[in-house]
C-alpha positions in Angstrom: 7.1 8.3 -51.5 6.7 9.4 -47.9 3.6 8.2 -46.2 1.9 10.9 -44.1 -1.0 8.8 -42.8 0.8 7.1 -40.0 -0.9 7.6 -36.6 0.8 10.5 -34.9 1.5 10.3 -31.2 0.2 13.8 -30.6 -2.9 13.6 -32.8 -6.2 13.2 -30.9 -7.0 9.6 -30.2 -10.3 8.2 -31.4 -11.4 7.9 -27.7 -10.5 11.6 -27.1 -8.1 13.3 -24.8 -10.7 13.3 -22.0 -10.5 9.5 -21.9 -6.7 9.7 -21.5 -7.2 12.1 -18.6 -9.7 9.8 -17.0 -7.3 6.8 -17.3 -4.4 8.8 -15.9 -6.6 10.0 -13.0 -7.7 6.4 -12.1 -4.1 5.3 -12.0 -3.0 8.3 -9.9 -5.8 7.7 -7.4 -4.5 4.2 -6.8 -1.0 5.6 -6.3 -2.4 8.2 -3.9 -4.0 5.4 -1.9 -0.7 3.5 -1.6 1.1 6.7 -0.7 -1.4 7.7 1.9 -1.1 4.3 3.6 2.6 5.0 4.3 3.6 1.4 3.5 7.3 1.8 4.0 8.1 2.4 7.7 5.3 4.9 8.0 7.2 7.4 5.8 4.7 9.1 3.5 7.3 11.3 2.0 9.2 8.2 0.7 6.3 7.2 -1.5 5.3 10.5 -3.0 6.9 9.4 -6.3 4.2 6.7 -6.9 1.8 9.1 -8.6 4.6 10.1 -11.1 5.3 6.4 -11.7 1.7 5.8 -12.4 1.6 8.7 -14.9 4.8 7.3 -16.5 3.1 4.0 -17.0 0.0 5.6 -18.6 2.2 7.6 -21.0 4.1 4.6 -22.1 0.9 2.5 -22.5 -0.8 5.2 -24.5 2.3 5.7 -26.7 2.6 2.0 -27.5 -1.1 1.9 -28.6 -0.9 5.1 -30.7 2.3 4.1 -32.5 0.7 0.8 -33.6 3.2 -1.5 -31.9 2.2 -5.0 -31.2 1.2 -5.9 -27.7 4.5 -7.8 -26.9 6.6 -5.1 -28.3 4.7 -2.3 -26.5 4.8 -4.0 -23.2 8.5 -4.9 -23.6 9.3 -1.3 -24.4 7.2 -0.1 -21.4 9.1 -2.5 -19.2 12.4 -1.2 -20.5 11.4 2.4 -19.8 10.2 1.4 -16.3 13.5 -0.3 -15.6 15.3 2.9 -16.3 12.9 5.4 -14.7 11.5 3.7 -11.5 15.0 2.8 -10.1 16.0 6.4 -10.6 12.9 7.6 -8.7 13.6 5.2 -5.9 17.2 6.3 -5.9 16.0 9.9 -5.4 14.4 8.7 -2.1 17.4 6.7 -0.9 20.0 9.3 -2.0 18.0 12.6 -2.6 20.9 14.9 -3.2 23.2 12.6 -5.2 23.9 12.3 -8.9 21.7 10.0 -11.0 24.6 7.4 -11.1 24.7 7.3 -7.3 21.0 7.1 -7.1 20.9 4.1 -9.5 23.7 2.5 -7.4 21.7 3.0 -4.2 18.7 1.3 -5.6 20.7 -1.6 -7.0 22.6 -2.0 -3.7 19.4 -2.0 -1.6 17.7 -4.5 -3.9 20.7 -6.8 -4.0 21.0 -6.8 -0.3 17.3 -7.6 0.0 17.7 -10.6 -2.4 20.7 -11.9 -0.4 18.8 -11.6 2.9 15.7 -13.3 1.6 17.1 -15.9 -0.8 20.7 -16.6 0.1 20.8 -15.9 3.8 17.4 -17.4 4.3 16.1 -14.5 6.5 12.3 -14.1 6.8 12.5 -10.3 6.5 15.2 -7.8 5.5 16.1 -4.4 6.9 16.5 -3.0 3.5 13.8 -0.6 2.3 14.9 0.2 -1.3 13.3 -3.0 -2.8 10.0 -2.2 -1.0 9.9 1.2 -2.8 11.0 -0.4 -6.1 8.1 -3.0 -5.9 5.6 -0.2 -5.2 6.9 2.0 -7.9 6.8 -0.9 -10.5 3.3 -1.8 -9.4 2.0 1.8 -10.0 3.8 1.9 -13.3 2.3 -1.4 -14.4 -1.2 -0.2 -13.3 -0.9 2.8 -15.6 0.6 1.0 -18.5 -2.0 -1.8 -18.4 -4.9 0.6 -18.1 -3.8 2.8 -21.0 -3.0 -0.2 -23.2 -6.3 -1.8 -22.6 -8.3 1.3 -23.3 -6.5 2.8 -26.3 -5.4 -0.5 -27.9 -8.5 -2.6 -27.5 -11.2 -0.2 -26.2 -11.8 -2.3 -23.2 -11.9 -0.4 -19.9 -13.5 -3.1 -17.8 -10.3 -5.0 -17.2 -8.3 -2.1 -15.8 -11.2 -0.8 -13.8 -11.6 -4.1 -12.1 -7.8 -4.6 -11.5 -7.1 -1.1 -10.3 -10.3 -1.0 -8.2 -9.3 -4.3 -6.5 -5.9 -2.9 -5.6 -7.5 0.3 -4.2 -10.1 -1.6 -2.1 -7.4 -4.0 -0.8 -5.2 -1.2 0.3 -8.2 0.6 1.9 -9.0 -2.5 3.8 -5.4 -2.8 5.0 -4.9 0.7 6.3 -6.6 2.6 9.1 -6.6 5.8 7.2 -9.9 7.1 5.9 -9.7 6.7 2.1 -13.4 6.8 1.2 -12.8 10.1 -0.7 -10.3 8.3 -3.0 -12.8 5.5 -3.6 -15.4 8.2 -4.6 -13.0 9.8 -7.0 -12.1 6.5 -8.5 -15.7 5.5 -8.9 -16.6 8.7 -10.6 -13.6 8.5 -13.0 -14.3 4.9 -13.9 -18.0 5.4 -14.5 -17.3 8.5 -16.6 -14.8 6.5 -18.7 -17.3 3.7 -19.3 -20.0 6.2 -20.2 -17.7 8.1 -22.6 -16.4 5.0 -24.4 -19.9 3.5 -24.7 -21.1 6.8 -26.2 -18.3 6.8 -28.7 -19.1 3.2 -29.6 -22.7 4.0 -30.2 -21.7 7.0 -32.3 -19.6 4.8 -34.5 -22.4 2.3 -34.9 -24.9 4.9 -35.9 -22.4 6.4 -38.3 -21.7 3.1 -39.9 -25.4 2.2 -40.2 -26.4 5.8 -41.2 -29.2 6.0 -38.7 -29.8 9.4 -37.0 -27.3 12.0 -35.9 -24.3 10.4 -34.2 -23.4 13.5 -32.3 -26.9 13.8 -30.9 -26.9 10.2 -29.6 -23.4 10.6 -28.2 -24.4 13.7 -26.3 -27.5 11.9 -25.0 -25.5 9.0 -23.7 -23.0 11.3 -21.9 -25.8 13.4 -20.3 -27.7 10.4 -19.1 -24.5 8.8 -17.9 -23.5 11.9 -15.9 -26.9 11.9 -14.2 -26.6 8.2 -13.4 -23.1 8.7 -11.9 -24.2 11.5 -9.7 -27.2 9.5 -8.4 -25.2 6.3 -7.9 -22.4 8.1 -6.0 -24.8 10.0 -3.8 -26.8 6.8 -3.1 -23.7 4.9 -2.3 -22.5 7.5 0.2 -25.9 7.6 1.8 -25.9 3.9 2.3 -22.3 3.9 3.6 -23.3 6.3 6.3 -26.5 4.5 7.4 -26.1 0.8 6.6 -25.6 -1.5 9.5 -25.9 -5.0 8.1 -22.9 -7.4 7.7 -23.8 -9.9 5.0 -20.2 -11.0 4.5 -19.4 -11.4 8.2 -19.4 -15.2 7.9 -17.1 -15.2 4.9 -14.7 -12.8 6.6 -14.4 -15.1 9.6 -13.7 -18.1 7.4 -11.2 -16.2 5.4 -9.2 -14.9 8.4 -6.7 -17.8 8.6 -5.9 -17.5 4.9 -5.6 -13.7 5.1 -3.2 -14.0 8.1 -1.0 -16.4 6.0 -1.1 -14.1 3.0 -0.3 -11.0 5.0 2.8 -12.7 6.6 4.0 -13.8 3.2 3.5 -10.4 1.6 5.6 -8.8 4.3 8.6 -10.3 2.6 7.9 -8.1 -0.4 5.9 -5.2 1.1 6.4 -4.6 4.8 3.4 -4.1 7.1 2.9 -0.4 7.5 2.7 1.1 11.0 -0.8 2.2 10.1 -1.9 -1.2 8.8 -5.3 -2.4 9.9 -5.3 -5.4 12.1 -7.3 -8.5 11.1 -8.4 -8.7 14.7 -6.4 -11.8 15.4 -2.8 -12.2 16.6 -0.8 -14.0 13.9 2.1 -15.2 16.2 4.2 -15.7 13.1 7.9 -15.4 12.5 7.8 -11.6 12.4 5.9 -8.8 14.0 5.6 -5.1 12.9 4.7 -2.6 15.6 2.3 -0.1 14.1 0.2 2.8 15.4 -2.7 0.7 16.7 -3.2 -2.5 18.7 -6.4 -4.1 17.5 -7.9 -7.4 18.6 -11.4 -8.7 19.1 -13.4 -10.3 21.9 -13.7 -13.6 20.1 -12.8 -16.8 22.0 -9.1 -17.8 21.4 -8.3 -20.7 23.7 -10.0 -23.0 26.1 -7.6 -24.5 28.6 -8.3 -27.3 31.1 -6.0 -27.1 34.1 -5.6 -29.0 37.4 -8.5 -27.9 39.6 -7.3 -25.8 42.5 -4.2 -24.4 40.7 -4.8 -20.7 40.5 -1.3 -19.6 39.2 -1.7 -16.8 36.6 0.2 -18.3 33.7 1.3 -16.3 30.7 0.7 -18.5 27.6 3.8 -18.1 25.4 3.4 -18.6 21.6 6.5 -17.1 19.9 9.8 -15.5 20.8 11.9 -13.1 18.6 15.6 -12.3 18.7 16.2 -9.6 16.0 14.9 -6.1 16.4 14.2 -4.2 13.2 13.6 -0.7 14.6 9.8 -1.0 14.0 9.3 -4.7 14.7 10.9 -8.0 15.5 11.7 -11.2 13.6 13.1 -14.6 14.2 16.4 -14.6 12.3 17.8 -17.7 10.5 14.7 -19.9 11.2 15.3 -23.6 11.1 12.7 -26.4 11.7 13.0 -29.7 13.5 10.4 -32.4 13.7 9.3 -33.7 17.1 7.3 -36.9 17.6 4.4 -37.0 19.9 5.5 -37.4 23.6 9.1 -36.6 22.9 11.0 -34.0 24.8 10.5 -30.8 22.8 13.6 -28.9 23.9 16.1 -31.8 24.1 19.3 -31.0 22.2 18.5 -27.3 21.8 20.4 -24.5 23.4 17.2 -23.4 25.0 17.1 -26.6 27.1 16.4 -26.0 30.8 19.5 -25.8 33.0 20.0 -28.8 35.3 20.5 -26.5 38.2 17.0 -24.9 37.8 14.2 -26.2 40.0 11.1 -26.9 37.9 7.8 -28.7 38.4 5.8 -30.4 35.7 2.3 -29.1 35.0 -0.1 -30.5 32.4 -2.7 -28.6 30.4 -5.2 -29.6 27.7 -5.5 -26.7 25.2 -8.4 -26.4 22.7 -8.0 -23.7 20.1 -11.3 -22.0 19.4 -10.3 -21.1 15.8 -8.1 -22.3 13.1 -6.0 -19.2 12.6 -3.6 -20.2 15.4 -0.7 -22.2 13.9 1.4 -22.5 17.0 1.2 -24.3 20.3 0.9 -22.4 23.6 2.6 -23.2 26.9 3.8 -21.4 30.0 7.5 -20.7 29.7 9.2 -24.0 28.6 7.2 -26.9 27.1 8.4 -30.4 27.9 6.1 -32.7 25.8 3.1 -32.5 23.5 0.8 -35.4 22.7 0.9 -34.6 18.9 3.6 -34.6 16.3 4.8 -31.0 15.9 7.5 -29.0 14.2 9.8 -27.1 16.5 11.0 -23.7 15.0 14.4 -22.7 16.2 15.9 -19.2 15.8 19.4 -19.6 14.4 21.7 -22.5 13.8 22.4 -22.6 17.5 18.8 -23.7 18.1 16.9 -21.3 20.4 13.2 -21.7 20.8 11.0 -19.6 18.5 7.7 -21.4 18.3 6.0 -24.8 17.9 4.1 -25.3 14.7 0.8 -27.1 15.1 -2.3 -27.0 13.0 -6.1 -27.5 13.3 -8.6 -26.9 16.1 -8.1 -30.4 17.7 -7.2 -30.3 21.4 -3.6 -31.1 22.4 -2.0 -31.8 25.8 1.1 -29.9 26.9 3.3 -30.7 29.8 5.4 -27.7 30.8 8.4 -27.3 33.1 7.3 -24.4 35.3 9.9 -22.6 37.5 9.6 -23.3 41.3 9.3 -19.9 43.0 10.5 -20.8 46.4 13.6 -20.6 48.6 14.8 -24.1 47.7 17.9 -25.2 45.7 17.4 -24.1 42.2 14.2 -22.2 43.0 13.5 -18.7 41.8 13.9 -15.9 44.3 15.0 -12.3 44.0 18.3 -13.0 45.7 19.0 -16.1 43.6 18.5 -14.1 40.4 20.6 -11.3 41.7 23.4 -13.8 42.4 23.1 -15.5 39.0 25.9 -13.4 37.6 26.8 -12.6 34.0 28.6 -15.8 32.8 26.3 -16.0 29.8 26.9 -18.7 27.1 28.6 -17.1 24.0 25.6 -18.0 21.7 23.2 -16.2 24.1 25.4 -13.1 24.1 25.8 -13.1 20.3 22.1 -13.5 19.5 20.3 -11.7 22.4 22.4 -8.6 23.1 22.4 -7.3 19.5 21.1 -3.7 19.1 20.8 -2.4 15.5 22.1 1.0 14.6 19.6 3.8 15.2 17.6 1.8 17.8 18.6 4.0 20.7 18.7 7.8 20.4 19.2 10.7 22.8 15.9 10.1 24.7 16.4 6.4 25.2 20.0 6.9 26.3 18.9 9.5 28.8 16.2 7.1 30.1 18.5 4.2 30.6 21.2 6.4 32.3 18.6 7.7 34.7 17.3 4.2 35.6 20.9 2.9 36.1 21.6 5.8 38.4 18.6 5.0 40.5 19.5 1.3 40.7 23.1 2.0 41.8 21.8 4.6 44.4 19.6 1.8 45.9 22.6 -0.4 46.5 21.8 -3.1 44.0 23.1 -3.0 40.4 22.7 -6.6 39.1 20.9 -7.4 35.8 17.8 -8.5 37.8 17.7 -5.1 39.6 18.1 -3.2 36.3 15.3 -5.3 34.7 13.0 -4.8 37.7 13.8 -1.1 37.8 12.7 -0.8 34.1 9.5 -2.6 34.9 8.8 -0.2 37.9 9.6 2.8 35.7 7.2 1.7 33.0 4.5 0.9 35.5 4.6 4.5 36.8 2.1 7.2 36.1 4.6 8.9 33.7 3.6 6.4 31.0 0.2 6.1 29.4 -1.0 2.8 28.0 -2.8 3.5 24.8 -3.9 1.1 22.0 -4.1 3.9 19.4 -1.0 6.0 18.9 -1.4 6.8 15.3 0.5 9.9 14.4 2.8 9.6 17.4 5.6 7.6 15.9 4.9 8.1 12.2 8.2 9.9 11.6 10.4 8.0 14.1 12.9 5.5 12.8 12.9 3.5 16.0 9.8 2.8 18.1 12.1 2.5 21.2 13.3 6.1 20.8 9.7 7.2 20.1 8.4 5.5 23.3 11.2 6.9 25.4 10.3 10.4 24.1 6.5 10.4 24.2 5.9 7.7 26.8 2.7 6.4 25.1 2.0 3.1 23.5 0.8 -0.5 24.0 2.4 -3.7 25.1 4.8 -4.1 22.1 6.1 -0.6 22.7 6.7 -1.3 26.4 8.3 -4.7 25.8 10.4 -3.7 22.9 11.8 -0.7 24.8 12.7 -2.7 27.8 14.3 -5.4 25.7 16.5 -3.0 23.8 17.5 -1.0 26.9 18.6 -4.2 28.6 20.5 -5.3 25.5 22.2 -1.9 25.4 23.7 -2.9 28.8 24.6 -6.3 27.3 21.9 -8.3 29.2 20.5 -11.0 27.0 16.8 -10.3 26.4 14.1 -11.4 23.9 10.6 -10.3 23.0 7.8 -12.8 23.6 4.2 -12.8 22.3 1.3 -14.9 23.5 -1.7 -14.4 25.8 -2.2 -12.9 29.2 -3.8 -15.1 31.9 -7.5 -15.6 31.2 -10.6 -16.1 33.2 -10.2 -19.1 35.5 -12.8 -21.2 37.2 -10.7 -22.6 40.2 -13.3 -25.3 40.9 -13.3 -26.9 37.5 -9.9 -25.7 36.3 -11.4 -24.2 33.1 -9.6 -21.1 31.8 -11.1 -19.1 29.0 -8.9 -16.8 26.9 -10.1 -14.2 24.4 -8.2 -12.8 21.5 -8.2 -9.4 23.3 -5.8 -11.0 25.8 -3.0 -11.1 23.1 0.1 -9.6 24.7 3.8 -9.0 24.5 6.4 -9.2 27.2 10.1 -9.9 27.6 12.3 -12.8 28.9 15.7 -12.1 30.4 18.4 -14.8 30.6 19.9 -15.7 34.0 22.8 -18.2 34.1 21.8 -21.4 35.8 18.1 -20.6 35.7 17.3 -19.9 32.0 14.8 -17.4 30.8 12.7 -15.5 33.3 9.7 -13.4 32.2 9.1 -9.7 33.0 6.0 -7.7 32.0 6.8 -4.0 31.7 3.4 -3.0 30.3 1.5 -0.4 32.3 -2.2 0.3 32.4 -2.8 -2.4 35.0 -2.4 -5.2 32.5 0.6 -6.9 34.0 -0.2 -10.0 36.1 3.1 -11.4 37.1 3.3 -12.9 40.6 5.9 -11.3 42.8 9.0 -13.4 43.5 9.9 -14.2 47.1 13.0 -12.4 48.3 14.7 -15.5 49.6 17.8 -15.8 51.7 20.9 -13.8 50.9 23.3 -15.4 48.4 26.7 -14.0 47.5 27.0 -12.6 44.0 28.4 -15.1 41.4 30.8 -12.6 39.8 32.5 -9.5 40.9 31.1 -7.6 38.0 27.4 -7.1 38.7 26.5 -5.7 35.3 28.0 -7.5 32.3 30.6 -5.7 30.2 30.8 -8.1 27.3 32.5 -6.6 24.3 31.1 -7.2 20.8 27.5 -7.6 21.9 26.4 -5.7 18.9 28.7 -7.5 16.5 27.7 -10.2 14.0 26.1 -13.4 15.3 28.5 -16.3 15.4 27.2 -19.6 16.5 29.7 -21.2 18.9 28.8 -24.7 17.7 27.2 -25.9 14.6 23.9 -27.8 15.1 25.2 -30.9 13.5 28.1 -31.1 15.9 25.9 -31.2 19.0 24.3 -34.4 20.0 20.5 -34.5 19.6 20.3 -31.2 17.6 19.4 -30.9 13.9 18.2 -34.4 13.4 15.1 -33.2 11.7 16.4 -29.7 10.7 15.5 -28.4 7.3 18.2 -25.7 7.3 19.8 -27.2 4.2 16.8 -27.2 2.0 18.5 -27.8 -1.3 20.0 -31.3 -0.6 18.2 -34.2 -2.0 15.9 -32.1 -4.2 17.5 -33.1 -7.6 15.0 -36.0 -8.2 12.1 -33.6 -7.4 13.4 -31.0 -9.8 13.8 -33.6 -12.6 10.3 -34.9 -11.9 8.9 -31.4 -11.9 10.5 -30.6 -15.3 9.2 -33.8 -16.8 5.7 -33.1 -15.5 5.8 -29.6 -16.8 6.8 -30.8 -20.3 4.1 -33.4 -20.2 1.5 -30.8 -19.2 2.7 -28.5 -22.1 2.4 -31.4 -24.6 -1.1 -32.4 -23.3 -2.2 -28.8 -23.4 -1.0 -28.3 -27.0 -2.7 -31.5 -28.1 -6.0 -30.5 -26.4 -5.7 -27.0 -27.9 -4.9 -28.4 -31.3 -7.9 -30.8 -31.2 -10.2 -28.0 -30.3 -13.6 -28.3 -28.5 -14.9 -31.9 -28.1 -18.5 -30.9 -27.8 -20.6 -28.8 -30.2 -19.7 -25.1 -29.9 -22.0 -22.2 -30.8 -21.0 -20.1 -33.8 -20.9 -17.0 -31.6 -18.4 -18.8 -29.3 -16.3 -20.0 -32.2 -16.1 -16.5 -33.7 -15.3 -14.9 -30.4 -12.5 -17.5 -29.8 -11.0 -16.9 -33.2 -11.1 -13.1 -32.8 -9.6 -13.4 -29.3 -6.7 -15.6 -30.6 -6.0 -13.2 -33.5 -6.2 -10.2 -31.1 -3.3 -11.7 -29.1 -1.1 -11.1 -32.1 -2.4 -7.7 -32.8 -5.0 -8.7 -35.4 -8.2 -8.2 -33.5 -11.4 -6.9 -35.2 -12.1 -3.2 -35.2 -15.3 -2.1 -33.4 -17.0 -1.1 -36.7 -16.1 -4.3 -38.6 -18.8 -6.8 -39.5 -18.0 -10.5 -39.3 -17.6 -10.8 -43.1 -15.4 -7.7 -43.2 -13.2 -9.1 -40.5 -13.0 -12.6 -42.2 -12.0 -10.9 -45.5 -9.3 -8.8 -43.8 -7.8 -11.9 -42.1 -8.1 -13.9 -45.3 -6.0 -11.3 -47.1 -3.2 -12.0 -44.7 -3.7 -15.8 -44.5 -5.1 -16.8 -47.9 -4.8 -20.5 -47.2 -7.5 -20.4 -44.4 -9.8 -18.0 -46.2 -12.5 -20.7 -46.7 -12.4 -21.6 -43.0 -12.7 -17.9 -42.0 -15.7 -17.5 -44.3 -17.3 -20.6 -42.8 -17.0 -19.2 -39.3 -18.2 -15.7 -40.4 -21.2 -17.2 -42.2 -22.2 -19.3 -39.3 -21.9 -16.3 -36.9 -24.1 -14.1 -39.1 -26.8 -16.7 -39.8 -27.2 -17.6 -36.1 -26.8 -14.1 -34.6 -28.8 -12.1 -37.1 -30.8 -14.6 -39.1 -31.9 -16.6 -36.0 -31.2 -19.8 -37.8 -30.3 -23.2 -36.2 -27.4 -25.0 -37.9 -27.7 -28.7 -38.6 -25.3 -31.4 -37.6 -23.4 -31.2 -40.9 -22.9 -27.5 -40.6 -21.7 -27.8 -37.0 -19.2 -30.5 -38.0 -17.9 -28.3 -40.8 -17.7 -25.4 -38.3 -15.7 -27.4 -35.8 -13.3 -28.7 -38.4 -12.7 -25.1 -39.6 -12.2 -24.1 -35.9 -9.5 -26.7 -35.4 -7.6 -25.7 -38.5 -7.9 -22.0 -37.7 -6.5 -22.5 -34.1 -3.2 -23.7 -35.5 -3.0 -21.6 -38.7 -3.7 -18.3 -36.8 -0.4 -18.8 -35.0 1.3 -17.7 -38.2 0.0 -14.2 -37.4 2.9 -13.8 -35.0 5.2 -13.7 -38.1 3.0 -11.1 -40.0 4.1 -8.1 -38.1 4.2 -5.9 -41.2 0.5 -6.5 -41.9 -0.8 -5.3 -38.5 -1.0 -1.6 -39.3 -2.6 -2.3 -42.7 -5.3 -4.3 -41.1 -6.0 -1.7 -38.4 -6.6 0.8 -41.2 -8.8 -1.5 -43.0 -6.6 -1.5 -46.1 
């Protein structure tokens, strides 16, 4: 005999089609928020598919609930469909005009390359974008599936409303785009869903108890809820426009260090969008994304005690970057080496100061004014620090990236500052002109690399014009080219602006964008100069830190604010090391002019380097372990010696599982209320698809479960009776009844696990048969 009472997918759900529309709209609003934020390289058109992914998740979640599948089966089926659909959607972005097979292949290739970059090659970021789109698509799909399953399987909208709302608010806080209207839409939809489901629940209660007209009470709840929604939304918008208090300001300040760490970690999975909102503090981490806005605050950053009378304007270097990513920079192949207090920081690295360079030692005491700085600051090259630190090196060949240090305790840095005078080894214009182009191979391989697409027609035209002017002036050395770029960027043809949202939104490379529009802030200026010099095979790297602060010459106290955060470049000169240049216009640059010095013959007949393969793969000329003094504390090989830790972790994990099972088997140690016991039993059964229906009483639910598990029928009746007597009869159970209740609870916690094997009984129980 054919059964015709199976729930049909297209039949109206008990919650109504309007509830499905509201759930779908909530999921789509969150997808719209992520799409509007342009999370992947500022390309909004790349994330237009997110709304469709969210709708797909809602459809699968709704279908699983309507077909009566158990929760594990429904979610597994939804995950399988997502694994087929979302990669195809991403492939449509990566290869829009290709066949479905090619689109799947494009997604798989991009994701595999991302995994190899992040896991195998140990890179901090990857230039792939397909996996970013895949993560966002799966996130939107999961949002929709979770929301639909929670509402139409369990009738519980609170969970998805909180989860989806948290994602929406987090994204709103991270982007500079105005998304208040999306929050309004989401709030209206979520409140309407709550009102509708509550009205349906009240209708069912009145119908079951036969009190009044269920349709009338439902209509009353919906009308009243609608009025409440309108008043609440109008009041919230009014307060948003007029409120001025900041009750969470203290919490925000305390949370900044954690948020900075989280944001840097998340960029491995979701890149920082060009329109991301700044936390108001420079992170000085291992990567930097150049967006459309430069935002800092006027909070104190550093307090530096210098030698009284020394009025040299020092740039305070924090981090250096070697790899350009078209819209940012990163420190590739990062390795870490421990340095004891007082030891020579740069000893054994390829960034060590050349013996021929004249340097003078200067000591500073630096006091961080907040705990979000995780790096040590120093002018140019640090020699020693009076605390144990970790030296971060870019690449296996050991070039300086940063010095890890934590806390707000003061530390003393001794730096080797270049001598700018016409003395042997001192810095002068003529000495840097005569430095030549005999660069070490490792320097060439790492610091002349230009990725494909970094320089377009406008940037090529710009560098050609600058080179032509340099040669016409009679000097065509790397120093002259670098200084000519600085002079070009300091001219009135370029506008320093901290907000260039919308200018480079559709540009693949910020270098090409800056060369075309000539607008930007320090990272635009410095990145463009660095890549133009690299294009001519001149080793250059990006540097971030602080501009010179406010100095009291009499006391030697220098105050630096976070608004002094800055980016500049360092150019390598054989025999002298790295020399800084600040190309940023707007009057921000504060680099002392070098003396011209006496004439010195050029060190090589070829003034501008013509090194082949500058854009080829990086090959370290010498492994760190082969060089004396390098790699002693390196953590580059992070897997060696970890076997005992892995075994210990496995043993600990098994012990925790055993202890958790024993504790769970034993049940509560103290007296539990009958309401709590009943709720716990119902929640456990619900996990296997045997939760109570909204209209079921405690006795009806106990009888239904007892029909499926006859051996625990007495325990179920014990729990149901205690629930009813306490909740409705207002009775207080004695000690004997409570002991009996706890014993029943312990037995039920184990026996209800058998529900996982009673798959065939789920539909029968849902129908109340």
